[in-house]
C-alpha positions in Angstrom: 117.8 62.5 101.3 115.6 64.9 99.9 115.5 68.3 101.3 112.6 70.4 100.8 113.0 73.0 100.1 109.7 75.2 98.4 106.1 73.3 98.6 103.9 75.1 96.3 101.7 74.6 93.9 99.9 76.1 91.3 96.0 75.2 90.7 94.9 74.7 87.4 91.7 76.4 87.9 92.2 79.7 88.6 95.9 79.8 88.0 97.3 81.3 91.8 100.3 79.7 92.5 100.1 79.4 96.5 103.1 78.5 98.5 103.1 77.0 102.6 106.3 78.9 103.9 106.0 77.6 107.8 104.9 74.5 109.6 101.1 75.1 110.0 101.1 77.1 106.9 97.7 76.6 105.2 96.9 78.5 102.6 94.1 78.2 99.4 93.6 78.9 96.4 91.3 82.5 95.5 88.9 79.9 93.8 89.0 77.3 96.8 90.0 74.1 94.1 93.2 73.4 96.3 95.5 74.0 100.1 98.5 73.4 99.9 100.1 72.8 104.0 103.6 72.6 105.6 106.4 74.8 105.0 109.5 73.1 104.5 108.3 70.7 107.3 106.2 68.7 105.5 104.1 68.9 102.0 100.3 68.1 102.0 97.7 69.5 99.2 93.4 69.2 99.5 91.9 69.4 97.4 88.5 67.9 95.9 88.0 64.6 95.0 89.6 63.0 91.7 92.4 63.1 90.4 95.2 65.1 91.4 97.1 66.6 88.3 93.5 67.2 87.6 93.4 69.9 90.1 97.4 70.7 91.4 101.0 71.6 88.9 103.0 70.6 91.8 105.9 73.1 91.9 107.5 72.2 95.0 111.5 72.6 95.1 113.9 70.0 97.1 117.8 69.4 97.3 119.6 67.0 97.2 121.7 66.4 101.2 124.0 63.5 102.2 122.7 61.3 105.0 124.4 61.2 108.4 125.7 57.5 109.0 
């Protein structure tokens, strides 16, 4: 299982790196093209329509944790 350890993204339009640090910590880049949310609980992205790869460079980091069987 993977655990989210960093919830961040870079805007391909303005170059801002934005990071959500806690649940419901909604962060938007300076040009308003992307947003991240969720802290380490979930990774949510917001961007204008179209292909997300045109707007967002993912910078999320994960660690592997053992499943509790």
